[in-house]
C-alpha positions in Angstrom: 90.9 117.0 101.5 90.6 113.3 101.0 88.7 110.9 103.3 89.2 107.3 104.0 87.7 105.1 101.3 86.7 102.4 103.8 85.1 104.3 106.7 84.6 107.8 105.1 85.3 109.4 108.4 89.0 110.4 108.7 91.8 111.6 106.5 93.7 108.6 104.9 97.3 108.0 106.0 98.0 104.9 104.0 97.6 103.5 100.5 96.8 99.8 99.7 99.8 98.5 97.8 97.5 96.2 95.7 94.6 98.5 94.6 95.9 101.9 95.6 92.8 103.0 97.6 93.5 105.2 100.6 92.6 104.2 104.2 93.1 105.7 107.7 93.8 102.8 110.0 94.7 99.2 110.5 91.0 98.4 111.2 90.0 99.9 107.9 92.8 97.9 106.1 91.6 94.7 107.7 88.0 95.5 106.6 89.3 96.3 103.1 91.7 93.5 102.4 89.0 90.8 102.0 87.3 92.8 99.2 90.6 94.2 97.7 90.7 94.0 93.9 94.4 94.5 92.8 95.0 97.0 90.0 96.3 95.0 87.0 99.1 96.2 84.8 98.0 97.5 81.4 101.1 96.2 79.6 102.5 92.7 79.2 105.8 93.7 80.8 106.8 91.9 84.0 105.2 93.6 87.0 108.4 94.8 88.7 109.7 96.4 85.5 106.4 98.1 84.9 106.3 99.5 88.4 109.8 100.9 88.2 109.3 102.6 84.8 105.7 103.7 84.8 104.7 104.4 88.5 106.0 107.7 89.8 105.6 108.2 93.5 105.4 111.7 94.9 106.6 112.7 98.2 103.0 113.4 99.2 102.2 109.7 98.5 104.8 108.7 101.1 104.6 111.4 103.7 101.7 113.0 105.5 102.0 115.9 107.8 100.7 114.1 110.9 102.6 110.8 110.4 106.1 111.7 111.5 107.6 113.7 114.4 111.1 114.0 113.0 110.7 115.3 109.5 113.0 115.9 106.6 111.9 118.9 104.6 110.2 118.0 101.4 112.8 119.9 99.3 115.5 117.6 100.7 113.3 114.5 100.1 112.8 115.5 96.5 116.6 115.3 96.0 116.3 111.5 96.6 114.1 111.2 93.5 116.8 113.0 91.5 119.6 110.7 92.4 120.7 108.3 89.7 122.7 106.2 92.3 119.6 105.7 94.3 117.5 104.8 91.2 120.2 102.3 90.3 119.9 100.7 93.7 116.1 100.6 93.4 116.4 98.5 90.2 117.2 95.6 92.5 114.0 93.5 93.1 115.3 92.2 96.4 115.6 95.8 97.7 112.2 96.7 96.5 110.6 93.7 98.2 112.5 94.5 101.4 111.2 98.1 101.3 107.6 96.9 100.6 107.8 94.5 103.6 108.9 97.4 105.8 106.1 99.6 104.5 103.4 97.0 105.0 104.6 95.6 108.4 102.5 96.1 111.5 105.6 96.2 113.6 107.9 98.4 111.6 110.6 98.5 114.4 111.1 94.8 114.2 111.2 94.7 110.5 113.6 97.7 110.3 116.0 95.9 112.8 116.0 92.9 110.5 116.5 95.0 107.4 119.5 96.7 108.9 121.2 93.3 108.9 120.9 93.2 105.1 124.0 94.8 103.4 121.8 95.9 100.4 119.5 97.8 102.8 122.4 99.4 104.6 123.8 100.5 101.2 120.4 102.0 100.3 120.2 103.8 103.7 123.7 105.1 103.4 123.1 106.4 99.9 119.9 108.3 101.1 121.8 109.8 104.0 124.8 110.8 101.8 122.4 112.7 99.4 120.8 114.5 102.3 124.0 115.3 104.1 125.7 116.6 100.9 122.8 119.0 100.4 123.0 120.2 104.0 126.8 120.8 103.6 126.2 122.7 100.4 123.6 124.9 102.1 125.9 125.6 105.0 128.8 126.4 102.7 126.5 128.8 100.7 125.3 130.5 103.9 128.9 130.8 105.1 129.8 132.7 101.8 126.9 135.1 102.3 128.0 136.1 105.8 
């Protein structure tokens, strides 16, 4: 099990977007951010293009058992990573910046409300839900055939 890189006391729930260290709380982030040394790209490609092509996020990077009450099963979340439509949307740098601002916001509710006013974010959200709903319908249809 991992422990917080800053305080070495608790399990980390978050990852610094700049240097990728793991930390457990806002207090640890505040302590860390002054000494943060961002990880530099190894290639000369533009940063956003490099992140999109070389950085592969896993579900475990984004979701921790204790973080969320209403959870989507990991198997369904993995379908999002297999969607070409979703990947095409994520090529948009404006959408990626918007998602990063939501992820790093202290008041996620307020930032989410603002994001829902952005047509691009609504399109992204709708695509995620469509993928998850289609999988649920397919499972129900399959179970109906087995009965």
